[in-house]
Legacy VTK file of the C-alpha trace (Angstrom):
# vtk DataFile Version 3.0
C-alpha trace
ASCII
DATASET POLYDATA
POINTS 444 float
19.172 39.591 -33.067
19.140 35.777 -31.086
17.302 33.043 -33.158
13.806 31.281 -31.289
13.390 27.628 -31.049
9.660 27.142 -32.256
8.175 24.352 -30.601
6.831 22.388 -33.302
3.286 19.843 -32.472
3.918 16.660 -34.174
1.679 15.924 -37.122
-2.020 15.110 -35.901
-5.617 15.211 -37.470
-8.084 15.594 -34.702
-11.300 15.242 -36.972
-9.733 12.277 -38.530
-9.487 10.826 -35.233
-13.530 12.378 -34.102
-14.454 10.906 -37.291
-13.114 7.243 -36.759
-14.114 6.852 -33.520
-17.588 8.288 -33.804
-18.085 6.277 -37.215
-17.406 3.378 -34.659
-19.901 4.151 -33.091
-22.601 4.801 -35.168
-22.050 1.317 -36.937
-20.256 -2.034 -35.547
-18.779 -2.768 -39.229
-16.712 0.205 -39.163
-14.739 -1.507 -36.328
-13.421 -3.871 -38.098
-12.663 -1.175 -41.071
-10.885 1.183 -38.572
-9.428 -1.995 -36.899
-6.955 -2.572 -40.465
-5.282 0.736 -40.507
-5.062 2.099 -37.066
-4.718 0.591 -33.470
-5.183 2.709 -29.787
-1.465 4.059 -29.817
-1.893 5.924 -33.413
-3.935 8.203 -32.318
-2.488 11.604 -30.863
-5.234 12.426 -28.179
-4.828 10.865 -25.435
-8.728 10.772 -24.761
-9.096 9.217 -28.064
-6.531 6.104 -27.417
-8.531 5.498 -24.805
-11.994 5.606 -25.854
-10.757 3.278 -29.103
-9.381 0.822 -26.939
-12.531 0.400 -24.716
-14.041 0.219 -28.282
-12.122 -2.629 -29.789
-12.244 -4.528 -26.117
-16.345 -4.416 -26.217
-16.553 -5.493 -29.731
-13.893 -8.555 -29.331
-15.521 -9.335 -25.761
-19.113 -9.764 -28.033
-21.020 -6.517 -26.644
-21.790 -4.066 -29.223
-20.134 -0.572 -28.398
-22.586 2.344 -27.973
-23.032 5.763 -26.153
-24.518 3.104 -22.873
-21.996 0.503 -22.911
-18.805 2.389 -23.514
-19.673 4.852 -20.648
-20.168 1.939 -18.925
-16.973 0.118 -19.650
-14.931 3.652 -18.938
-16.517 4.005 -15.863
-15.467 0.451 -14.719
-12.101 0.893 -15.753
-11.501 4.817 -13.862
-11.015 6.110 -17.107
-14.000 7.866 -18.345
-12.842 11.126 -16.821
-9.612 10.655 -18.778
-11.640 10.363 -21.662
-13.764 13.260 -21.873
-16.238 12.579 -19.635
-20.006 12.063 -21.218
-20.916 14.855 -23.143
-17.653 14.429 -24.983
-18.196 11.226 -25.764
-21.824 11.704 -26.949
-20.549 14.639 -29.263
-18.079 12.198 -31.039
-21.578 10.370 -32.833
-22.065 13.326 -34.333
-18.606 14.080 -35.854
-19.340 12.165 -39.513
-22.835 11.695 -40.704
-22.187 8.247 -41.654
-19.949 5.489 -41.567
-19.668 5.571 -45.397
-15.971 6.875 -45.517
-14.710 5.416 -42.380
-11.671 3.139 -44.497
-10.700 6.805 -45.624
-10.427 8.882 -41.803
-8.735 6.035 -40.688
-6.149 6.219 -43.286
-5.713 10.130 -42.649
-4.717 9.404 -38.764
-2.219 6.317 -39.942
-0.656 9.308 -42.025
-0.173 11.236 -39.148
1.243 8.425 -37.199
3.962 7.423 -39.581
4.920 10.617 -39.381
5.178 10.847 -35.741
6.722 7.987 -35.269
9.459 8.669 -38.339
10.351 11.650 -36.343
10.549 9.712 -33.126
12.757 7.452 -35.031
15.000 9.914 -35.991
15.801 11.704 -33.087
16.628 8.615 -31.391
18.721 7.725 -34.565
20.225 11.037 -34.135
20.954 10.635 -30.715
22.627 6.980 -30.420
24.949 7.692 -33.373
26.454 10.310 -31.064
27.508 7.197 -28.822
30.934 6.051 -29.691
30.662 3.033 -27.183
28.049 1.573 -30.108
28.869 0.073 -33.215
27.830 1.594 -36.114
27.133 -1.409 -38.035
24.706 -2.535 -34.771
22.901 1.097 -34.882
22.186 0.808 -39.201
20.832 -2.795 -38.337
18.415 -1.771 -36.021
17.488 1.455 -38.002
16.642 -0.179 -40.865
14.651 -2.889 -38.560
12.692 -0.077 -37.472
11.964 1.283 -40.275
10.461 -2.080 -41.559
8.560 -2.378 -38.297
7.200 1.331 -38.962
6.460 0.592 -42.503
4.365 -3.162 -41.998
1.065 -2.642 -42.785
0.224 -5.901 -40.498
2.042 -4.046 -37.775
-0.659 -2.578 -35.896
-2.321 -6.835 -35.329
-0.783 -6.504 -32.073
-2.430 -9.131 -30.740
-5.083 -11.612 -31.686
-7.519 -13.947 -30.225
-8.426 -17.358 -31.517
-11.414 -16.284 -32.313
-10.367 -13.976 -35.068
-7.114 -16.552 -36.318
-10.120 -18.980 -36.694
-11.903 -16.462 -39.222
-8.441 -16.464 -41.364
-7.809 -20.257 -41.150
-11.510 -20.527 -42.579
-10.741 -18.545 -45.416
-7.770 -20.388 -46.082
-9.390 -23.351 -46.112
-11.897 -22.190 -48.296
-9.419 -20.794 -50.898
-7.236 -24.038 -51.060
-10.492 -25.834 -51.178
-12.100 -23.962 -53.980
-8.623 -23.699 -55.821
-7.457 -27.536 -55.060
-3.697 -25.860 -55.421
-0.761 -28.357 -56.186
1.324 -27.163 -53.875
0.413 -24.412 -50.940
4.101 -23.493 -50.735
6.749 -22.117 -53.609
7.708 -25.496 -55.423
10.982 -26.420 -55.327
10.859 -27.918 -58.879
11.282 -31.452 -57.672
7.713 -33.255 -57.861
8.438 -36.153 -55.034
10.200 -33.885 -52.609
7.268 -31.311 -53.925
4.587 -33.722 -52.919
6.233 -34.486 -49.208
6.249 -31.104 -48.034
3.864 -29.449 -50.782
6.545 -26.903 -51.322
8.636 -24.717 -49.328
6.413 -22.986 -47.336
6.137 -19.110 -45.246
7.882 -18.258 -42.389
9.507 -21.668 -42.700
13.327 -22.248 -41.811
14.346 -25.054 -44.321
18.021 -26.747 -43.872
19.992 -28.699 -46.672
22.795 -30.339 -45.519
25.971 -32.057 -46.909
29.837 -32.879 -46.781
32.474 -30.081 -48.254
31.810 -31.201 -52.387
28.219 -32.913 -52.183
26.151 -30.832 -54.075
24.894 -28.485 -51.463
25.182 -24.653 -53.413
24.336 -27.303 -57.102
21.429 -28.115 -54.806
19.529 -24.820 -54.176
20.911 -23.094 -57.021
19.376 -26.041 -58.457
15.797 -24.773 -56.647
16.755 -20.939 -57.166
16.811 -21.786 -60.782
13.212 -23.722 -61.061
11.967 -21.299 -58.999
13.413 -17.654 -60.088
13.452 -19.077 -63.732
10.738 -21.435 -64.680
8.179 -19.868 -62.156
9.218 -16.361 -62.063
8.873 -16.247 -58.696
10.868 -13.575 -56.548
14.052 -14.782 -55.074
17.610 -13.883 -53.673
20.739 -16.041 -52.854
22.725 -14.904 -50.229
26.506 -16.116 -51.461
28.975 -16.426 -49.112
31.402 -18.592 -50.360
31.518 -18.198 -54.236
31.761 -15.180 -56.460
29.111 -13.826 -58.211
30.881 -14.809 -61.312
31.394 -18.158 -60.079
27.773 -18.584 -59.884
27.206 -17.054 -62.825
29.264 -19.608 -64.670
27.337 -22.683 -62.608
24.245 -21.579 -63.973
24.760 -21.201 -67.286
26.187 -24.468 -67.181
23.569 -25.866 -65.920
21.184 -24.012 -67.835
22.934 -24.413 -71.269
23.981 -28.256 -70.185
27.420 -27.258 -71.006
30.699 -28.909 -69.508
31.367 -26.508 -66.429
34.666 -27.288 -66.381
34.769 -26.328 -70.324
33.258 -23.120 -69.443
35.678 -22.269 -66.980
38.520 -22.807 -69.535
36.960 -21.778 -72.198
37.114 -24.923 -73.751
33.735 -25.427 -75.263
32.528 -25.987 -78.624
31.074 -23.407 -81.161
27.939 -24.807 -80.838
27.067 -24.356 -77.620
26.750 -20.936 -78.033
23.012 -21.270 -79.403
22.324 -23.003 -76.085
24.803 -19.984 -73.836
22.618 -17.501 -75.359
19.561 -18.952 -74.680
20.646 -19.130 -70.917
21.633 -15.702 -71.255
17.917 -14.675 -72.207
16.496 -16.541 -69.290
18.552 -15.005 -66.996
17.959 -11.266 -68.040
14.302 -12.150 -67.223
14.261 -14.219 -64.267
13.674 -12.227 -60.743
16.840 -13.792 -58.980
18.568 -11.515 -56.852
22.902 -12.671 -56.255
23.937 -11.152 -53.139
27.897 -11.639 -52.946
29.093 -10.355 -50.160
32.309 -11.948 -47.939
32.440 -12.191 -44.323
28.505 -11.275 -43.942
27.208 -10.881 -41.011
24.050 -11.713 -39.362
23.223 -8.741 -39.331
24.521 -7.550 -42.920
22.174 -10.564 -43.756
18.968 -9.232 -42.033
19.155 -5.887 -43.394
19.702 -6.933 -46.809
16.608 -9.554 -46.676
14.148 -6.960 -45.377
15.359 -4.415 -48.455
14.466 -6.775 -51.225
11.387 -8.126 -49.323
10.246 -4.681 -49.685
12.182 -3.474 -52.681
12.187 -6.434 -54.874
9.222 -8.315 -53.673
11.483 -11.317 -53.190
9.336 -14.525 -51.604
12.080 -17.012 -50.609
16.061 -17.051 -49.722
18.410 -18.925 -50.231
21.876 -18.689 -47.896
25.144 -20.088 -49.279
26.396 -20.753 -46.088
25.840 -21.411 -42.319
29.421 -22.236 -40.789
30.357 -18.629 -43.637
28.271 -15.763 -41.265
30.475 -13.900 -39.242
30.282 -12.609 -36.368
29.726 -9.296 -34.637
30.691 -9.937 -31.511
34.222 -11.475 -31.972
33.655 -12.984 -27.991
31.078 -15.323 -29.000
32.477 -18.899 -28.781
31.360 -20.843 -31.950
29.075 -23.161 -31.161
26.907 -19.991 -29.550
27.851 -18.333 -32.702
25.817 -20.629 -34.466
22.756 -20.567 -32.506
22.596 -16.904 -32.437
22.719 -17.447 -35.817
20.092 -19.847 -36.448
17.847 -18.069 -34.245
18.464 -14.725 -35.734
17.449 -16.477 -38.969
14.161 -18.715 -38.398
12.887 -15.065 -36.825
14.052 -13.205 -40.155
11.344 -16.424 -41.553
8.677 -15.192 -39.372
9.021 -11.364 -40.181
8.916 -11.248 -43.802
6.684 -14.125 -43.651
8.835 -16.159 -46.387
10.963 -19.611 -47.008
14.642 -19.013 -45.929
16.570 -21.737 -46.867
20.095 -22.162 -45.536
23.059 -24.313 -46.296
24.815 -26.465 -43.582
27.514 -28.346 -43.258
28.010 -32.087 -41.896
30.015 -33.253 -39.546
33.359 -35.457 -40.640
32.100 -38.385 -39.082
28.940 -38.449 -41.849
31.463 -39.226 -44.854
30.364 -42.157 -46.574
27.455 -42.571 -44.411
23.296 -42.297 -44.303
23.364 -39.078 -42.208
20.899 -37.901 -39.525
19.773 -35.177 -37.972
22.699 -35.835 -34.836
25.183 -34.791 -37.950
24.638 -31.136 -38.249
27.931 -29.191 -37.660
28.378 -26.526 -35.040
25.189 -26.688 -33.064
22.116 -28.448 -32.042
19.976 -25.442 -32.236
20.108 -25.420 -36.131
17.841 -28.813 -35.722
15.401 -27.049 -32.903
15.086 -23.922 -35.234
14.317 -25.440 -38.235
11.356 -26.298 -39.331
12.667 -28.476 -42.113
15.790 -30.495 -42.173
17.102 -32.491 -45.584
20.519 -34.656 -46.498
22.105 -35.109 -49.694
23.108 -38.660 -49.877
25.413 -39.165 -52.108
27.678 -42.445 -52.969
31.291 -41.266 -53.509
32.651 -44.278 -53.503
30.653 -45.660 -56.733
31.489 -42.069 -58.435
35.758 -43.625 -58.061
34.996 -46.971 -59.414
32.568 -46.093 -61.980
33.676 -42.811 -62.868
30.330 -41.667 -63.452
30.895 -38.298 -62.549
31.545 -37.891 -66.120
28.362 -40.057 -67.537
25.921 -37.743 -69.436
23.738 -40.196 -67.785
24.376 -38.215 -64.439
24.148 -40.487 -61.327
21.498 -41.284 -58.572
21.315 -39.280 -55.690
19.634 -39.624 -52.576
17.813 -35.878 -50.912
16.964 -37.150 -47.134
13.365 -35.347 -45.639
14.863 -36.502 -41.815
12.800 -33.296 -40.270
9.683 -31.446 -41.359
7.197 -30.408 -39.022
4.396 -29.884 -40.520
4.941 -33.321 -42.528
6.303 -36.334 -43.662
9.566 -36.998 -43.937
11.331 -39.709 -46.020
13.613 -39.748 -49.080
13.409 -38.874 -52.897
15.857 -39.713 -55.657
16.646 -36.879 -57.869
19.817 -37.378 -60.830
23.134 -35.079 -60.080
24.607 -34.265 -63.396
28.459 -33.501 -61.768
29.685 -32.057 -64.857
26.586 -29.854 -65.363
26.601 -28.933 -61.211
22.682 -30.005 -62.048
19.806 -31.415 -59.916
17.073 -32.629 -61.432
14.400 -35.528 -60.732
15.295 -39.105 -61.038
13.609 -41.232 -63.731
14.222 -44.251 -64.013
LINES 1 445
444 0 1 2 3 4 5 6 7 8 9 10 11 12 13 14 15 16 17 18 19 20 21 22 23 24 25 26 27 28 29 30 31 32 33 34 35 36 37 38 39 40 41 42 43 44 45 46 47 48 49 50 51 52 53 54 55 56 57 58 59 60 61 62 63 64 65 66 67 68 69 70 71 72 73 74 75 76 77 78 79 80 81 82 83 84 85 86 87 88 89 90 91 92 93 94 95 96 97 98 99 100 101 102 103 104 105 106 107 108 109 110 111 112 113 114 115 116 117 118 119 120 121 122 123 124 125 126 127 128 129 130 131 132 133 134 135 136 137 138 139 140 141 142 143 144 145 146 147 148 149 150 151 152 153 154 155 156 157 158 159 160 161 162 163 164 165 166 167 168 169 170 171 172 173 174 175 176 177 178 179 180 181 182 183 184 185 186 187 188 189 190 191 192 193 194 195 196 197 198 199 200 201 202 203 204 205 206 207 208 209 210 211 212 213 214 215 216 217 218 219 220 221 222 223 224 225 226 227 228 229 230 231 232 233 234 235 236 237 238 239 240 241 242 243 244 245 246 247 248 249 250 251 252 253 254 255 256 257 258 259 260 261 262 263 264 265 266 267 268 269 270 271 272 273 274 275 276 277 278 279 280 281 282 283 284 285 286 287 288 289 290 291 292 293 294 295 296 297 298 299 300 301 302 303 304 305 306 307 308 309 310 311 312 313 314 315 316 317 318 319 320 321 322 323 324 325 326 327 328 329 330 331 332 333 334 335 336 337 338 339 340 341 342 343 344 345 346 347 348 349 350 351 352 353 354 355 356 357 358 359 360 361 362 363 364 365 366 367 368 369 370 371 372 373 374 375 376 377 378 379 380 381 382 383 384 385 386 387 388 389 390 391 392 393 394 395 396 397 398 399 400 401 402 403 404 405 406 407 408 409 410 411 412 413 414 415 416 417 418 419 420 421 422 423 424 425 426 427 428 429 430 431 432 433 434 435 436 437 438 439 440 441 442 443
């Protein structure tokens, strides 16, 4: 006997949808509560979508939504009949006795909308997986992006009027005025730099540029250690150049203050072990995640970053470095690939609402001279996309003449802030201990 296919009705709760709209008509304050959880497209019923959209439109335009104004609005837009007519709309006010449970009903509507979105997503993903003209890695990245969008609690706010934005700005100003925090962003651990930038800000792309061997990885690791080990802020370090073990050795040298060459070769003293054990204990407690993957593409980075943001609640990402990010499209010219990567990293910072700090090499012409924005290698789009650009300025000729790289006192180095979209530019002094691959604040 042949099996009969049964058509399944998508998940929805008509009573909850009616209750949400009824509460919005009874009590104006229920509108803002409902908007925190649902948008018009989250309603299964077409007429409920139209009624909800009309209520929100009235509210946004300063008109109190009630039966009279709502019916007039729907009639004006030619959607009254599609919305069930006057009698149906009037019946919605009887769906709930009060607006007290608006949040509860809105969460039910949201839950069913998420289920329907997952059903649509799985169907579309399954269909596309059969298309052999599409790269599986591309499908996987798109699937992860879609899942992130579905699970993002802010997805319902598709647009905002400036008046609504102003409310958030004022609340922020009230909060910082009350708390008067030393920094509004994530402090790098270098006081002079943090005073200039107020820390690394959410949704910003920060570029640190230098010639090879100048300490790009060292300064990024120093910042990551300051942020995750000392401030306990969850961070991720994407390494395209060095292995996980090599990074671990560098961090151990830096934190234990043991010569990095001695650590690598094993020629360190027994007296160094207490400091090494202390560093290991600090690492065990630190919310620092190392992502070690060769030939990483921008799709790999985006997918991993989204997962770490959701699962590990990371608040800042370091990428070492832009020039090593591989292409998903082998036909792209190098400059176009770098432009694409730069735009994608800026988009990732905004999407995840966290700072993204990426390292970049400079042109050969920048050797032994003060670097500038024109020295960023391979693409001018990095300079355009970045919110902040910093350069390491070290005098390598001085190192050679004085052998200061072996000095316990360290070397004075400049970190030049050449671009700061939301603040001042200038230079700060740091101390670099080459034998420890460690940067610290400068002290005269």
